[in-house]
C-alpha positions, 0 to 999 in steps of 0.5 A, spaced: 764 494 287 756 493 288 751 499 288 745 500 293 741 504 287 734 501 285 734 498 278 731 502 272 724 499 271 719 500 265 715 505 268 721 510 270 723 510 262 716 510 260 715 516 265 721 520 262 719 519 255 712 521 256 715 527 259 720 529 254 715 528 248 710 533 252 716 538 252 717 537 245 724 533 245 726 526 242 726 521 247 733 518 246 737 514 250 741 519 253 736 524 254 732 519 258 738 517 262 739 524 264 732 525 266 732 519 270 739 521 273 741 513 273 741 507 269 745 502 264 744 504 257 742 497 255 736 497 260 734 504 258 734 501 251 730 495 252 725 499 256 725 505 251 724 500 245 717 497 249 715 504 250 715 506 243 712 499 241 706 501 245 706 508 242 704 504 235 696 506 233 692 500 234 689 496 228 682 497 226 677 492 223 676 494 216 669 495 214 666 494 207 665 501 203 663 503 196 667 503 190 668 511 190 669 511 197 674 505 197 678 508 191 679 514 195 681 510 201 686 506 197 689 513 195 689 515 203 692 508 204 697 509 199 699 516 202 699 513 209 703 507 207 708 512 204 707 516 210 708 510 214 714 508 210 717 515 211 716 514 219 719 507 218 725 510 215 725 516 220 725 510 226 730 506 222 735 512 222 733 514 230 735 506 231 741 507 228 742 514 231 741 510 238 745 504 236 751 509 235 749 513 241 749 506 245 756 505 242 758 512 244 755 511 251 758 504 252 765 506 250 764 512 255 762 507 260 768 502 259 773 508 259 769 510 266 770 503 268 777 503 266 778 509 270 775 506 276 779 500 275 785 504 276 783 508 282 781 501 285 788 499 284 791 505 286 787 505 293 789 497 294 796 499 293 795 505 298 792 500 302 797 495 302 802 501 303 798 503 309 798 496 312 805 496 311 806 502 315 802 500 320 805 493 321 812 497 321 809 502 327 806 496 331 813 493 330 817 499 333 811 500 338 813 493 341 821 494 340 819 501 345 815 497 349 821 492 350 826 497 351 822 501 356 820 494 360 828 493 360 829 500 362 824 499 368 828 492 370 834 496 370 832 501 374 829 496 379 836 493 379 839 499 380 834 501 386 836 494 389 843 495 388 843 502 391 839 499 397 844 494 398 850 499 398 846 503 403 846 497 407 853 496 406 855 503 408 851 503 414 854 496 416 861 499 415 860 505 418 857 501 424 864 497 424 868 503 423 865 506 430 866 499 433 873 499 431 874 506 433 871 505 440 876 499 441 882 503 439 880 508 444 879 503 449 885 500 448 889 507 448 885 508 455 888 501 457 895 503 455 895 509 458 893 506 465 898 500 464 903 506 463 901 509 469 902 503 473 909 502 470 911 509 472 908 507 479 912 501 480 918 504 477 917 509 483 916 504 488 922 500 485 926 507 486 923 508 493 925 501 495 931 501 492 932 507 497 930 504 503 935 498 501 940 502 501 938 506 507 937 499 511 942 494 510 939 490 516 933 488 511 937 488 505 935 480 503 928 482 504 928 488 500 932 485 495 926 480 494 921 485 494 926 489 489 926 482 485 918 482 486 917 489 484 922 488 478 918 482 476 911 486 476 915 492 473 917 487 467 910 484 467 907 491 466 912 493 461 909 486 457 902 488 458 904 495 456 907 493 449 901 488 448 896 494 449 900 498 444 900 492 439 892 492 440 892 499 440 896 499 433 891 493 430 885 497 432 887 503 429 889 499 423 882 496 423 879 502 424 883 505 418 881 499 413 873 500 416 874 507 414 877 506 407 871 501 406 866 506 408 869 511 403 869 506 398 862 504 399 860 511 400 863 512 393 859 506 390 852 509 393 854 516 390 855 512 383 849 508 384 845 514 385 848 517 379 846 511 375 839 511 378 838 519 376 841 518 369 836 512 368 830 515 371 831 522 367 832 517 360 826 513 363 822 520 363 825 523 357 823 517 353 816 517 356 
């Protein structure tokens, strides 16, 4: 994983080392890194070594001196050489300490790197798990959408069936009304035929009485009686036909009534299914 922090420069390390020296502290790698607040130990070590090299006193051109002064100077040089050796040994000790510090810091950084690596792997596993959950939820949403669409389609079908059932009920109701009207008309015709039959029978009775009373007109009366009897028979036949028509009309009316009742029950059942489907549809939404 890359970082957006700026790289450590020699000027950063030099300023931190000068500040530590001014505070009376030894400018070690760890102290410089803590002062800057960032940076690789290797980079800080490279710049700190350059800073230390810049701190060495500049060499001066040797001048020709008298022997006494030269001897005194030689002693001074020997003393300074001893001091320089001591300083070199101190620098070597510091270098060894810095090397140990670099090793310790490197181990700490490796441990930190391993920790970050484990955390990154855990985050990747968590990401994969979340991605799997998202995919599963997406599939569940698609399934619910398909089920909702199927429910809506079923609701539309039920509404269509309900409308058709209403139309059938209306049609059967009209047919029932027509059959009942036809039955009433047939009944009225049968009643009228019965009235005519009674009237004919009364006429026959009157004519028979006249035939018995008038012997001289017997033949003519007989013919009239015969005609009236034929009319009576015809009236009886018509009355029977009207009676059969009335029975058939009543039967058709009963069938239409049963069909209307069945259609009404189908309509009520369709309404119940539509209401249950609507409750389910609104409940799932």
